[in-house]
PDB file of N, CA, C, O and CB in Angstrom:
ATOM      1  N   SER A   1    -172.928  82.890 -19.690  1.00  0.00           N
ATOM      2  CA  SER A   1    -171.630  82.231 -19.820  1.00  0.00           C
ATOM      3  C   SER A   1    -171.801  80.716 -19.763  1.00  0.00           C
ATOM      4  O   SER A   1    -172.851  80.205 -19.373  1.00  0.00           O
ATOM      5  CB  SER A   1    -170.664  82.706 -18.712  1.00  0.00           C
ATOM      6  N   TYR A   2    -170.756  80.024 -20.157  1.00  0.00           N
ATOM      7  CA  TYR A   2    -170.762  78.559 -20.158  1.00  0.00           C
ATOM      8  C   TYR A   2    -171.055  78.017 -18.758  1.00  0.00           C
ATOM      9  O   TYR A   2    -171.838  77.082 -18.595  1.00  0.00           O
ATOM     10  CB  TYR A   2    -169.411  78.016 -20.666  1.00  0.00           C
ATOM     11  N   LEU A   3    -170.415  78.621 -17.748  1.00  0.00           N
ATOM     12  CA  LEU A   3    -170.612  78.166 -16.373  1.00  0.00           C
ATOM     13  C   LEU A   3    -172.050  78.357 -15.917  1.00  0.00           C
ATOM     14  O   LEU A   3    -172.641  77.475 -15.292  1.00  0.00           O
ATOM     15  CB  LEU A   3    -169.673  78.904 -15.434  1.00  0.00           C
ATOM     16  N   GLU A   4    -172.607  79.526 -16.239  1.00  0.00           N
ATOM     17  CA  GLU A   4    -173.996  79.792 -15.838  1.00  0.00           C
ATOM     18  C   GLU A   4    -174.938  78.783 -16.481  1.00  0.00           C
ATOM     19  O   GLU A   4    -175.874  78.292 -15.849  1.00  0.00           O
ATOM     20  CB  GLU A   4    -174.411  81.228 -16.225  1.00  0.00           C
ATOM     21  N   GLN A   5    -174.673  78.483 -17.753  1.00  0.00           N
ATOM     22  CA  GLN A   5    -175.506  77.509 -18.464  1.00  0.00           C
ATOM     23  C   GLN A   5    -175.429  76.149 -17.789  1.00  0.00           C
ATOM     24  O   GLN A   5    -176.446  75.492 -17.564  1.00  0.00           O
ATOM     25  CB  GLN A   5    -175.074  77.395 -19.937  1.00  0.00           C
ATOM     26  N   LEU A   6    -174.207  75.738 -17.471  1.00  0.00           N
ATOM     27  CA  LEU A   6    -174.018  74.440 -16.810  1.00  0.00           C
ATOM     28  C   LEU A   6    -174.770  74.401 -15.486  1.00  0.00           C
ATOM     29  O   LEU A   6    -175.455  73.429 -15.165  1.00  0.00           O
ATOM     30  CB  LEU A   6    -172.518  74.159 -16.578  1.00  0.00           C
ATOM     31  N   ARG A   7    -174.623  75.487 -14.724  1.00  0.00           N
ATOM     32  CA  ARG A   7    -175.251  75.501 -13.389  1.00  0.00           C
ATOM     33  C   ARG A   7    -176.766  75.519 -13.475  1.00  0.00           C
ATOM     34  O   ARG A   7    -177.445  75.011 -12.582  1.00  0.00           O
ATOM     35  CB  ARG A   7    -174.774  76.710 -12.591  1.00  0.00           C
ATOM     36  N   LYS A   8    -177.314  76.110 -14.560  1.00  0.00           N
ATOM     37  CA  LYS A   8    -178.761  76.077 -14.768  1.00  0.00           C
ATOM     38  C   LYS A   8    -179.201  74.685 -15.187  1.00  0.00           C
ATOM     39  O   LYS A   8    -180.242  74.183 -14.762  1.00  0.00           O
ATOM     40  CB  LYS A   8    -179.184  77.112 -15.825  1.00  0.00           C
ATOM     41  N   GLN A   9    -178.376  74.071 -16.039  1.00  0.00           N
ATOM     42  CA  GLN A   9    -178.723  72.767 -16.602  1.00  0.00           C
ATOM     43  C   GLN A   9    -178.627  71.664 -15.557  1.00  0.00           C
ATOM     44  O   GLN A   9    -179.425  70.726 -15.564  1.00  0.00           O
ATOM     45  CB  GLN A   9    -177.814  72.442 -17.783  1.00  0.00           C
ATOM     46  N   TYR A  10    -177.657  71.774 -14.661  1.00  0.00           N
ATOM     47  CA  TYR A  10    -177.414  70.722 -13.667  1.00  0.00           C
ATOM     48  C   TYR A  10    -177.384  71.313 -12.262  1.00  0.00           C
ATOM     49  O   TYR A  10    -176.334  71.332 -11.619  1.00  0.00           O
ATOM     50  CB  TYR A  10    -176.087  69.986 -13.965  1.00  0.00           C
ATOM     51  N   PRO A  11    -178.541  71.801 -11.777  1.00  0.00           N
ATOM     52  CA  PRO A  11    -178.541  72.362 -10.418  1.00  0.00           C
ATOM     53  C   PRO A  11    -178.228  71.284  -9.377  1.00  0.00           C
ATOM     54  O   PRO A  11    -178.371  70.088  -9.631  1.00  0.00           O
ATOM     55  CB  PRO A  11    -179.904  73.016 -10.106  1.00  0.00           C
ATOM     56  N   LYS A  12    -177.800  71.740  -8.208  1.00  0.00           N
ATOM     57  CA  LYS A  12    -177.508  70.843  -7.094  1.00  0.00           C
ATOM     58  C   LYS A  12    -178.674  69.881  -6.889  1.00  0.00           C
ATOM     59  O   LYS A  12    -179.834  70.291  -6.886  1.00  0.00           O
ATOM     60  CB  LYS A  12    -177.229  71.645  -5.800  1.00  0.00           C
ATOM     61  N   GLY A  13    -178.358  68.612  -6.720  1.00  0.00           N
ATOM     62  CA  GLY A  13    -179.407  67.618  -6.491  1.00  0.00           C
ATOM     63  C   GLY A  13    -179.845  66.897  -7.762  1.00  0.00           C
ATOM     64  O   GLY A  13    -180.554  65.893  -7.689  1.00  0.00           O
ATOM     65  N   THR A  14    -179.427  67.404  -8.942  1.00  0.00           N
ATOM     66  CA  THR A  14    -179.762  66.719 -10.198  1.00  0.00           C
ATOM     67  C   THR A  14    -179.143  65.329 -10.184  1.00  0.00           C
ATOM     68  O   THR A  14    -177.982  65.163  -9.810  1.00  0.00           O
ATOM     69  CB  THR A  14    -179.263  67.530 -11.438  1.00  0.00           C
ATOM     70  N   LYS A  15    -179.915  64.340 -10.588  1.00  0.00           N
ATOM     71  CA  LYS A  15    -179.382  62.979 -10.651  1.00  0.00           C
ATOM     72  C   LYS A  15    -178.850  62.713 -12.057  1.00  0.00           C
ATOM     73  O   LYS A  15    -179.545  62.916 -13.052  1.00  0.00           O
ATOM     74  CB  LYS A  15    -180.472  61.933 -10.266  1.00  0.00           C
ATOM     75  N   LEU A  16    -177.596  62.250 -12.113  1.00  0.00           N
ATOM     76  CA  LEU A  16    -176.967  61.941 -13.390  1.00  0.00           C
ATOM     77  C   LEU A  16    -176.551  60.474 -13.402  1.00  0.00           C
ATOM     78  O   LEU A  16    -176.153  59.913 -12.382  1.00  0.00           O
ATOM     79  CB  LEU A  16    -175.744  62.863 -13.645  1.00  0.00           C
ATOM     80  N   GLN A  17    -176.653  59.872 -14.575  1.00  0.00           N
ATOM     81  CA  GLN A  17    -176.200  58.498 -14.743  1.00  0.00           C
ATOM     82  C   GLN A  17    -175.013  58.496 -15.697  1.00  0.00           C
ATOM     83  O   GLN A  17    -175.071  59.055 -16.793  1.00  0.00           O
ATOM     84  CB  GLN A  17    -177.349  57.583 -15.272  1.00  0.00           C
ATOM     85  N   LEU A  18    -173.955  57.864 -15.261  1.00  0.00           N
ATOM     86  CA  LEU A  18    -172.744  57.822 -16.070  1.00  0.00           C
ATOM     87  C   LEU A  18    -172.908  56.878 -17.258  1.00  0.00           C
ATOM     88  O   LEU A  18    -173.391  55.756 -17.108  1.00  0.00           O
ATOM     89  CB  LEU A  18    -171.552  57.393 -15.218  1.00  0.00           C
ATOM     90  N   ILE A  19    -172.504  57.342 -18.435  1.00  0.00           N
ATOM     91  CA  ILE A  19    -172.464  56.472 -19.609  1.00  0.00           C
ATOM     92  C   ILE A  19    -171.028  55.989 -19.790  1.00  0.00           C
ATOM     93  O   ILE A  19    -170.784  54.789 -19.913  1.00  0.00           O
ATOM     94  CB  ILE A  19    -172.980  57.217 -20.895  1.00  0.00           C
ATOM     95  N   SER A  20    -170.085  56.915 -19.807  1.00  0.00           N
ATOM     96  CA  SER A  20    -168.681  56.497 -19.831  1.00  0.00           C
ATOM     97  C   SER A  20    -167.795  57.616 -19.320  1.00  0.00           C
ATOM     98  O   SER A  20    -168.110  58.798 -19.452  1.00  0.00           O
ATOM     99  CB  SER A  20    -168.253  56.086 -21.252  1.00  0.00           C
ATOM    100  N   MET A  21    -166.681  57.213 -18.733  1.00  0.00           N
ATOM    101  CA  MET A  21    -165.742  58.165 -18.158  1.00  0.00           C
ATOM    102  C   MET A  21    -164.371  57.870 -18.753  1.00  0.00           C
ATOM    103  O   MET A  21    -163.930  56.721 -18.774  1.00  0.00           O
ATOM    104  CB  MET A  21    -165.719  58.081 -16.588  1.00  0.00           C
ATOM    105  N   ARG A  22    -163.701  58.907 -19.234  1.00  0.00           N
ATOM    106  CA  ARG A  22    -162.395  58.715 -19.840  1.00  0.00           C
ATOM    107  C   ARG A  22    -161.297  59.277 -18.958  1.00  0.00           C
ATOM    108  O   ARG A  22    -161.551  60.094 -18.072  1.00  0.00           O
ATOM    109  CB  ARG A  22    -162.346  59.360 -21.212  1.00  0.00           C
ATOM    110  N   ASN A  23    -160.087  58.837 -19.206  1.00  0.00           N
ATOM    111  CA  ASN A  23    -158.891  59.420 -18.570  1.00  0.00           C
ATOM    112  C   ASN A  23    -158.895  59.334 -17.052  1.00  0.00           C
ATOM    113  O   ASN A  23    -158.285  60.173 -16.389  1.00  0.00           O
ATOM    114  CB  ASN A  23    -158.759  60.857 -18.971  1.00  0.00           C
ATOM    115  N   GLU A  24    -159.557  58.354 -16.495  1.00  0.00           N
ATOM    116  CA  GLU A  24    -159.549  58.214 -15.039  1.00  0.00           C
ATOM    117  C   GLU A  24    -158.826  56.929 -14.697  1.00  0.00           C
ATOM    118  O   GLU A  24    -159.027  55.899 -15.341  1.00  0.00           O
ATOM    119  CB  GLU A  24    -160.998  58.219 -14.451  1.00  0.00           C
ATOM    120  N   LYS A  25    -157.988  56.994 -13.684  1.00  0.00           N
ATOM    121  CA  LYS A  25    -157.286  55.791 -13.259  1.00  0.00           C
ATOM    122  C   LYS A  25    -158.274  54.777 -12.662  1.00  0.00           C
ATOM    123  O   LYS A  25    -158.187  53.577 -12.924  1.00  0.00           O
ATOM    124  CB  LYS A  25    -156.186  56.145 -12.232  1.00  0.00           C
ATOM    125  N   TYR A  26    -159.195  55.276 -11.870  1.00  0.00           N
ATOM    126  CA  TYR A  26    -160.204  54.409 -11.256  1.00  0.00           C
ATOM    127  C   TYR A  26    -161.587  54.939 -11.630  1.00  0.00           C
ATOM    128  O   TYR A  26    -162.262  55.562 -10.811  1.00  0.00           O
ATOM    129  CB  TYR A  26    -160.029  54.344  -9.695  1.00  0.00           C
ATOM    130  N   PRO A  27    -162.000  54.687 -12.864  1.00  0.00           N
ATOM    131  CA  PRO A  27    -163.261  55.300 -13.304  1.00  0.00           C
ATOM    132  C   PRO A  27    -164.467  54.710 -12.578  1.00  0.00           C
ATOM    133  O   PRO A  27    -164.407  53.622 -12.006  1.00  0.00           O
ATOM    134  CB  PRO A  27    -163.434  55.125 -14.811  1.00  0.00           C
ATOM    135  N   ILE A  28    -165.530  55.444 -12.621  1.00  0.00           N
ATOM    136  CA  ILE A  28    -166.798  54.970 -12.078  1.00  0.00           C
ATOM    137  C   ILE A  28    -167.423  54.072 -13.137  1.00  0.00           C
ATOM    138  O   ILE A  28    -167.295  54.335 -14.332  1.00  0.00           O
ATOM    139  CB  ILE A  28    -167.756  56.167 -11.689  1.00  0.00           C
ATOM    140  N   LEU A  29    -168.091  53.025 -12.708  1.00  0.00           N
ATOM    141  CA  LEU A  29    -168.665  52.087 -13.666  1.00  0.00           C
ATOM    142  C   LEU A  29    -169.837  52.701 -14.418  1.00  0.00           C
ATOM    143  O   LEU A  29    -170.652  53.411 -13.829  1.00  0.00           O
ATOM    144  CB  LEU A  29    -169.112  50.820 -12.958  1.00  0.00           C
ATOM    145  N   PRO A  30    -169.926  52.427 -15.738  1.00  0.00           N
ATOM    146  CA  PRO A  30    -171.068  52.914 -16.516  1.00  0.00           C
ATOM    147  C   PRO A  30    -172.369  52.461 -15.868  1.00  0.00           C
ATOM    148  O   PRO A  30    -172.474  51.339 -15.371  1.00  0.00           O
ATOM    149  CB  PRO A  30    -170.992  52.414 -17.979  1.00  0.00           C
ATOM    150  N   GLY A  31    -173.353  53.343 -15.880  1.00  0.00           N
ATOM    151  CA  GLY A  31    -174.645  53.007 -15.284  1.00  0.00           C
ATOM    152  C   GLY A  31    -174.784  53.492 -13.856  1.00  0.00           C
ATOM    153  O   GLY A  31    -175.889  53.523 -13.315  1.00  0.00           O
ATOM    154  N   THR A  32    -173.657  53.877 -13.229  1.00  0.00           N
ATOM    155  CA  THR A  32    -173.717  54.375 -11.860  1.00  0.00           C
ATOM    156  C   THR A  32    -174.468  55.704 -11.829  1.00  0.00           C
ATOM    157  O   THR A  32    -174.295  56.545 -12.710  1.00  0.00           O
ATOM    158  CB  THR A  32    -172.295  54.538 -11.269  1.00  0.00           C
ATOM    159  N   ILE A  33    -175.294  55.882 -10.815  1.00  0.00           N
ATOM    160  CA  ILE A  33    -176.064  57.115 -10.667  1.00  0.00           C
ATOM    161  C   ILE A  33    -175.497  57.928  -9.513  1.00  0.00           C
ATOM    162  O   ILE A  33    -175.083  57.381  -8.491  1.00  0.00           O
ATOM    163  CB  ILE A  33    -177.567  56.809 -10.434  1.00  0.00           C
ATOM    164  N   GLY A  34    -175.485  59.224  -9.691  1.00  0.00           N
ATOM    165  CA  GLY A  34    -175.008  60.108  -8.639  1.00  0.00           C
ATOM    166  C   GLY A  34    -175.810  61.391  -8.631  1.00  0.00           C
ATOM    167  O   GLY A  34    -176.680  61.609  -9.474  1.00  0.00           O
ATOM    168  N   GLU A  35    -175.501  62.230  -7.666  1.00  0.00           N
ATOM    169  CA  GLU A  35    -176.218  63.491  -7.481  1.00  0.00           C
ATOM    170  C   GLU A  35    -175.220  64.631  -7.534  1.00  0.00           C
ATOM    171  O   GLU A  35    -174.139  64.562  -6.950  1.00  0.00           O
ATOM    172  CB  GLU A  35    -177.004  63.504  -6.137  1.00  0.00           C
ATOM    173  N   VAL A  36    -175.605  65.686  -8.248  1.00  0.00           N
ATOM    174  CA  VAL A  36    -174.733  66.864  -8.358  1.00  0.00           C
ATOM    175  C   VAL A  36    -174.638  67.550  -7.001  1.00  0.00           C
ATOM    176  O   VAL A  36    -175.658  67.822  -6.368  1.00  0.00           O
ATOM    177  CB  VAL A  36    -175.263  67.857  -9.437  1.00  0.00           C
ATOM    178  N   THR A  37    -173.403  67.835  -6.548  1.00  0.00           N
ATOM    179  CA  THR A  37    -173.247  68.613  -5.322  1.00  0.00           C
ATOM    180  C   THR A  37    -172.936  70.068  -5.657  1.00  0.00           C
ATOM    181  O   THR A  37    -173.477  70.977  -5.027  1.00  0.00           O
ATOM    182  CB  THR A  37    -172.135  68.014  -4.435  1.00  0.00           C
ATOM    183  N   HIS A  38    -172.076  70.297  -6.639  1.00  0.00           N
ATOM    184  CA  HIS A  38    -171.830  71.663  -7.112  1.00  0.00           C
ATOM    185  C   HIS A  38    -171.022  71.623  -8.398  1.00  0.00           C
ATOM    186  O   HIS A  38    -170.472  70.586  -8.769  1.00  0.00           O
ATOM    187  CB  HIS A  38    -171.092  72.499  -6.037  1.00  0.00           C
ATOM    188  N   ILE A  39    -170.958  72.756  -9.069  1.00  0.00           N
ATOM    189  CA  ILE A  39    -170.138  72.892 -10.265  1.00  0.00           C
ATOM    190  C   ILE A  39    -169.086  73.939  -9.969  1.00  0.00           C
ATOM    191  O   ILE A  39    -169.407  75.071  -9.605  1.00  0.00           O
ATOM    192  CB  ILE A  39    -170.994  73.278 -11.523  1.00  0.00           C
ATOM    193  N   ASP A  40    -167.810  73.552 -10.129  1.00  0.00           N
ATOM    194  CA  ASP A  40    -166.745  74.494  -9.778  1.00  0.00           C
ATOM    195  C   ASP A  40    -166.475  75.491 -10.911  1.00  0.00           C
ATOM    196  O   ASP A  40    -167.107  75.435 -11.967  1.00  0.00           O
ATOM    197  CB  ASP A  40    -165.459  73.731  -9.437  1.00  0.00           C
ATOM    198  N   ASP A  41    -165.541  76.388 -10.676  1.00  0.00           N
ATOM    199  CA  ASP A  41    -165.292  77.468 -11.641  1.00  0.00           C
ATOM    200  C   ASP A  41    -164.605  76.986 -12.912  1.00  0.00           C
ATOM    201  O   ASP A  41    -164.468  77.747 -13.870  1.00  0.00           O
ATOM    202  CB  ASP A  41    -164.451  78.544 -11.000  1.00  0.00           C
ATOM    203  N   LEU A  42    -164.175  75.733 -12.927  1.00  0.00           N
ATOM    204  CA  LEU A  42    -163.607  75.164 -14.154  1.00  0.00           C
ATOM    205  C   LEU A  42    -164.673  74.439 -14.958  1.00  0.00           C
ATOM    206  O   LEU A  42    -164.412  73.975 -16.068  1.00  0.00           O
ATOM    207  CB  LEU A  42    -162.456  74.205 -13.824  1.00  0.00           C
ATOM    208  N   GLY A  43    -165.882  74.341 -14.395  1.00  0.00           N
ATOM    209  CA  GLY A  43    -166.965  73.664 -15.100  1.00  0.00           C
ATOM    210  C   GLY A  43    -167.019  72.171 -14.833  1.00  0.00           C
ATOM    211  O   GLY A  43    -167.750  71.447 -15.509  1.00  0.00           O
ATOM    212  N   SER A  44    -166.249  71.699 -13.849  1.00  0.00           N
ATOM    213  CA  SER A  44    -166.352  70.285 -13.463  1.00  0.00           C
ATOM    214  C   SER A  44    -167.592  70.095 -12.609  1.00  0.00           C
ATOM    215  O   SER A  44    -167.887  70.906 -11.730  1.00  0.00           O
ATOM    216  CB  SER A  44    -165.079  69.812 -12.696  1.00  0.00           C
ATOM    217  N   ILE A  45    -168.310  69.025 -12.874  1.00  0.00           N
ATOM    218  CA  ILE A  45    -169.530  68.744 -12.119  1.00  0.00           C
ATOM    219  C   ILE A  45    -169.171  67.799 -10.979  1.00  0.00           C
ATOM    220  O   ILE A  45    -168.844  66.633 -11.203  1.00  0.00           O
ATOM    221  CB  ILE A  45    -170.646  68.128 -13.037  1.00  0.00           C
ATOM    222  N   HIS A  46    -169.236  68.308  -9.771  1.00  0.00           N
ATOM    223  CA  HIS A  46    -168.885  67.499  -8.601  1.00  0.00           C
ATOM    224  C   HIS A  46    -170.089  66.668  -8.179  1.00  0.00           C
ATOM    225  O   HIS A  46    -171.224  67.144  -8.148  1.00  0.00           O
ATOM    226  CB  HIS A  46    -168.403  68.395  -7.428  1.00  0.00           C
ATOM    227  N   MET A  47    -169.801  65.410  -7.856  1.00  0.00           N
ATOM    228  CA  MET A  47    -170.857  64.430  -7.677  1.00  0.00           C
ATOM    229  C   MET A  47    -170.744  63.707  -6.341  1.00  0.00           C
ATOM    230  O   MET A  47    -169.674  63.606  -5.741  1.00  0.00           O
ATOM    231  CB  MET A  47    -170.829  63.432  -8.808  1.00  0.00           C
ATOM    232  N   LYS A  48    -171.894  63.211  -5.905  1.00  0.00           N
ATOM    233  CA  LYS A  48    -171.926  62.254  -4.803  1.00  0.00           C
ATOM    234  C   LYS A  48    -172.495  60.981  -5.423  1.00  0.00           C
ATOM    235  O   LYS A  48    -173.705  60.871  -5.623  1.00  0.00           O
ATOM    236  CB  LYS A  48    -172.799  62.776  -3.550  1.00  0.00           C
ATOM    237  N   TRP A  49    -171.626  60.024  -5.724  1.00  0.00           N
ATOM    238  CA  TRP A  49    -172.034  58.803  -6.425  1.00  0.00           C
ATOM    239  C   TRP A  49    -172.581  57.770  -5.457  1.00  0.00           C
ATOM    240  O   TRP A  49    -172.239  57.765  -4.274  1.00  0.00           O
ATOM    241  CB  TRP A  49    -170.860  58.214  -7.202  1.00  0.00           C
ATOM    242  N   GLN A  50    -173.443  56.889  -5.979  1.00  0.00           N
ATOM    243  CA  GLN A  50    -174.036  55.806  -5.180  1.00  0.00           C
ATOM    244  C   GLN A  50    -172.971  54.921  -4.539  1.00  0.00           C
ATOM    245  O   GLN A  50    -173.183  54.369  -3.460  1.00  0.00           O
ATOM    246  CB  GLN A  50    -174.957  54.952  -6.051  1.00  0.00           C
ATOM    247  N   ASN A  51    -171.818  54.788  -5.211  1.00  0.00           N
ATOM    248  CA  ASN A  51    -170.789  53.891  -4.686  1.00  0.00           C
ATOM    249  C   ASN A  51    -169.878  54.590  -3.678  1.00  0.00           C
ATOM    250  O   ASN A  51    -168.874  54.024  -3.245  1.00  0.00           O
ATOM    251  CB  ASN A  51    -169.956  53.331  -5.826  1.00  0.00           C
ATOM    252  N   GLY A  52    -170.236  55.832  -3.303  1.00  0.00           N
ATOM    253  CA  GLY A  52    -169.462  56.536  -2.292  1.00  0.00           C
ATOM    254  C   GLY A  52    -168.359  57.405  -2.874  1.00  0.00           C
ATOM    255  O   GLY A  52    -167.734  58.178  -2.148  1.00  0.00           O
ATOM    256  N   SER A  53    -168.112  57.290  -4.168  1.00  0.00           N
ATOM    257  CA  SER A  53    -167.066  58.093  -4.807  1.00  0.00           C
ATOM    258  C   SER A  53    -167.540  59.534  -4.951  1.00  0.00           C
ATOM    259  O   SER A  53    -168.739  59.813  -4.942  1.00  0.00           O
ATOM    260  CB  SER A  53    -166.684  57.506  -6.193  1.00  0.00           C
ATOM    261  N   SER A  54    -166.575  60.443  -5.085  1.00  0.00           N
ATOM    262  CA  SER A  54    -166.951  61.836  -5.330  1.00  0.00           C
ATOM    263  C   SER A  54    -166.199  62.377  -6.548  1.00  0.00           C
ATOM    264  O   SER A  54    -165.954  63.579  -6.648  1.00  0.00           O
ATOM    265  CB  SER A  54    -166.659  62.709  -4.082  1.00  0.00           C
ATOM    266  N   LEU A  55    -165.838  61.493  -7.465  1.00  0.00           N
ATOM    267  CA  LEU A  55    -165.164  61.919  -8.694  1.00  0.00           C
ATOM    268  C   LEU A  55    -166.037  62.914  -9.452  1.00  0.00           C
ATOM    269  O   LEU A  55    -167.243  62.716  -9.603  1.00  0.00           O
ATOM    270  CB  LEU A  55    -164.835  60.700  -9.590  1.00  0.00           C
ATOM    271  N   ALA A  56    -165.415  63.973  -9.919  1.00  0.00           N
ATOM    272  CA  ALA A  56    -166.161  64.972 -10.692  1.00  0.00           C
ATOM    273  C   ALA A  56    -166.304  64.525 -12.146  1.00  0.00           C
ATOM    274  O   ALA A  56    -165.459  63.806 -12.679  1.00  0.00           O
ATOM    275  CB  ALA A  56    -165.460  66.348 -10.622  1.00  0.00           C
ATOM    276  N   LEU A  57    -167.391  64.968 -12.771  1.00  0.00           N
ATOM    277  CA  LEU A  57    -167.590  64.748 -14.204  1.00  0.00           C
ATOM    278  C   LEU A  57    -167.050  65.949 -14.961  1.00  0.00           C
ATOM    279  O   LEU A  57    -167.164  67.084 -14.497  1.00  0.00           O
ATOM    280  CB  LEU A  57    -169.096  64.513 -14.539  1.00  0.00           C
ATOM    281  N   ILE A  58    -166.468  65.705 -16.115  1.00  0.00           N
ATOM    282  CA  ILE A  58    -166.008  66.790 -16.977  1.00  0.00           C
ATOM    283  C   ILE A  58    -166.886  66.757 -18.222  1.00  0.00           C
ATOM    284  O   ILE A  58    -166.775  65.842 -19.037  1.00  0.00           O
ATOM    285  CB  ILE A  58    -164.467  66.650 -17.341  1.00  0.00           C
ATOM    286  N   PRO A  59    -167.770  67.763 -18.373  1.00  0.00           N
ATOM    287  CA  PRO A  59    -168.777  67.719 -19.425  1.00  0.00           C
ATOM    288  C   PRO A  59    -168.232  67.464 -20.828  1.00  0.00           C
ATOM    289  O   PRO A  59    -168.871  66.765 -21.613  1.00  0.00           O
ATOM    290  CB  PRO A  59    -169.525  68.989 -19.427  1.00  0.00           C
ATOM    291  N   GLU A  60    -167.070  68.014 -21.157  1.00  0.00           N
ATOM    292  CA  GLU A  60    -166.563  67.846 -22.524  1.00  0.00           C
ATOM    293  C   GLU A  60    -165.900  66.486 -22.733  1.00  0.00           C
ATOM    294  O   GLU A  60    -165.608  66.104 -23.866  1.00  0.00           O
ATOM    295  CB  GLU A  60    -165.570  68.953 -22.851  1.00  0.00           C
ATOM    296  N   VAL A  61    -165.664  65.760 -21.648  1.00  0.00           N
ATOM    297  CA  VAL A  61    -164.864  64.540 -21.721  1.00  0.00           C
ATOM    298  C   VAL A  61    -165.689  63.295 -21.401  1.00  0.00           C
ATOM    299  O   VAL A  61    -165.626  62.295 -22.117  1.00  0.00           O
ATOM    300  CB  VAL A  61    -163.683  64.634 -20.769  1.00  0.00           C
ATOM    301  N   ASP A  62    -166.457  63.366 -20.328  1.00  0.00           N
ATOM    302  CA  ASP A  62    -167.230  62.211 -19.880  1.00  0.00           C
ATOM    303  C   ASP A  62    -168.635  62.268 -20.484  1.00  0.00           C
ATOM    304  O   ASP A  62    -169.154  63.351 -20.757  1.00  0.00           O
ATOM    305  CB  ASP A  62    -167.302  62.164 -18.327  1.00  0.00           C
ATOM    306  N   SER A  63    -169.241  61.111 -20.690  1.00  0.00           N
ATOM    307  CA  SER A  63    -170.633  61.151 -21.137  1.00  0.00           C
ATOM    308  C   SER A  63    -171.557  60.640 -20.041  1.00  0.00           C
ATOM    309  O   SER A  63    -171.266  59.670 -19.342  1.00  0.00           O
ATOM    310  CB  SER A  63    -170.817  60.318 -22.420  1.00  0.00           C
ATOM    311  N   PHE A  64    -172.675  61.332 -19.922  1.00  0.00           N
ATOM    312  CA  PHE A  64    -173.631  61.039 -18.855  1.00  0.00           C
ATOM    313  C   PHE A  64    -174.985  61.577 -19.289  1.00  0.00           C
ATOM    314  O   PHE A  64    -175.083  62.353 -20.240  1.00  0.00           O
ATOM    315  CB  PHE A  64    -173.181  61.665 -17.484  1.00  0.00           C
ATOM    316  N   LYS A  65    -176.012  61.162 -18.591  1.00  0.00           N
ATOM    317  CA  LYS A  65    -177.358  61.669 -18.906  1.00  0.00           C
ATOM    318  C   LYS A  65    -178.097  61.960 -17.618  1.00  0.00           C
ATOM    319  O   LYS A  65    -177.809  61.388 -16.567  1.00  0.00           O
ATOM    320  CB  LYS A  65    -178.158  60.653 -19.771  1.00  0.00           C
ATOM    321  N   VAL A  66    -179.056  62.864 -17.724  1.00  0.00           N
ATOM    322  CA  VAL A  66    -179.885  63.202 -16.573  1.00  0.00           C
ATOM    323  C   VAL A  66    -180.888  62.081 -16.351  1.00  0.00           C
ATOM    324  O   VAL A  66    -181.514  61.598 -17.295  1.00  0.00           O
ATOM    325  CB  VAL A  66    -180.608  64.566 -16.778  1.00  0.00           C
ATOM    326  N   VAL A  67    -181.034  61.679 -15.117  1.00  0.00           N
ATOM    327  CA  VAL A  67    -182.032  60.669 -14.762  1.00  0.00           C
ATOM    328  C   VAL A  67    -183.277  61.424 -14.333  1.00  0.00           C
ATOM    329  O   VAL A  67    -183.220  62.273 -13.444  1.00  0.00           O
ATOM    330  CB  VAL A  67    -181.517  59.695 -13.620  1.00  0.00           C
ATOM    331  N   ALA A  68    -184.395  61.118 -14.959  1.00  0.00           N
ATOM    332  CA  ALA A  68    -185.647  61.792 -14.618  1.00  0.00           C
ATOM    333  C   ALA A  68    -186.023  61.479 -13.172  1.00  0.00           C
ATOM    334  O   ALA A  68    -185.887  60.345 -12.712  1.00  0.00           O
ATOM    335  CB  ALA A  68    -186.784  61.365 -15.582  1.00  0.00           C
ATOM    336  N   ALA A  69    -186.493  62.493 -12.474  1.00  0.00           N
ATOM    337  CA  ALA A  69    -186.903  62.291 -11.080  1.00  0.00           C
ATOM    338  C   ALA A  69    -188.080  61.329 -11.061  1.00  0.00           C
ATOM    339  O   ALA A  69    -188.967  61.389 -11.912  1.00  0.00           O
ATOM    340  CB  ALA A  69    -187.278  63.648 -10.389  1.00  0.00           C
ATOM    341  N   GLU A  70    -188.070  60.437 -10.068  1.00  0.00           N
ATOM    342  CA  GLU A  70    -189.191  59.502  -9.961  1.00  0.00           C
ATOM    343  C   GLU A  70    -190.413  60.260  -9.508  1.00  0.00           C
ATOM    344  O   GLU A  70    -190.352  61.107  -8.617  1.00  0.00           O
ATOM    345  CB  GLU A  70    -188.873  58.342  -8.985  1.00  0.00           C
ATOM    346  N   LYS A  71    -191.522  59.938 -10.138  1.00  0.00           N
ATOM    347  CA  LYS A  71    -192.763  60.652  -9.807  1.00  0.00           C
ATOM    348  C   LYS A  71    -193.430  59.993  -8.607  1.00  0.00           C
ATOM    349  O   LYS A  71    -194.489  60.441  -8.167  1.00  0.00           O
ATOM    350  CB  LYS A  71    -193.733  60.674 -11.021  1.00  0.00           C
TER     351      LYS A  71
END
């Protein structure tokens, strides 16, 4: 299912970098990095952002990329 795919693709602890966020009153700034905490049953990716925010990402709406783990 779509949810299973998302959860495989972005397991807890995955680092994501925001490219752009739409439809948010107080969006997170592009370039901000955060860590996935969980994916809910609607497919929103819940985050713990560097700036302390916990705004969720919506895969079909927001653009972001996975940050490779530092070796």
